[in-house]
N, C-alpha and C positions, 0 to 999 in steps of 0.2 A: 780765314776761306781755307779752302781744303784743296792740295796742290793734287792735280790728277794725276796719277800714277798706271793706269789701264791704257794699253795701246789701240790701235784700231781693230787690229783680228784678236785681239783679246776680247775686245768688249762686243764683237759680233759673234762671237763664239758663248759669251757668257749670255747676252740676249737671247739667241737661238735656244740655248738649253734651258732658260728659265721659262721662256715662253713655253717647251716642249714639256717640261716638269709641271708647271700649271695648265696646262692642256690635259695633262694626265689626273690630275686632280680633279677636275670637272667633270670627266669622260668617267672615272672612277672614284666616288665621292668617298668610299670608305676608307682610300689610301689616303688620309691626311699628309703623306710625307713629301705629297706633290708640291703641297703650300710654299716648301723651302725654295721654290725656283722665284721666290719673290726675291731670295738674296740677289743671286745671280743677275736676276733681271734689273733688278735698280743698280746696282754695282757697273752693270753697262752700259745703263742709260744714262749716269751721273760720271762715269770713266774714273771712279775711285773707289780704292779697294781699303780697308782698314788693316787687313791681314798683311797686305804687300808694304803698308806704312810701316807696321809692325818689326817686317824683317828687311825694310829697307830695298823692295824691290821696285822695279817699274819695268815696264814692257813698253811705255811711249816713247817714242822715237824725240830727241832730243832736236827741237826745229832749230837752233845754233849750231847744231855740230854739222859739219859738211860730208857727205858723203862721200868716199873715196871707193875705186875698184883698182884693184891691186896691189901690188906694195908701196910701199913709200920708203925713200931712201936716197 
């Protein structure tokens, strides 16, 4: 099973961008580049990005980490 590595804000941006690109491909069928919008749409919907996996990046918040405000010390 793939571990999710895309956070909520990142997912929303990917889904909106993907839908916008697909919409452009439908409105302007001669521009096939719009179908590349399937990639961010799918990665946003699933919550997993293989490029993030390669570079060991995660925008997902760790549910076990306690949020703190200010300085600890």
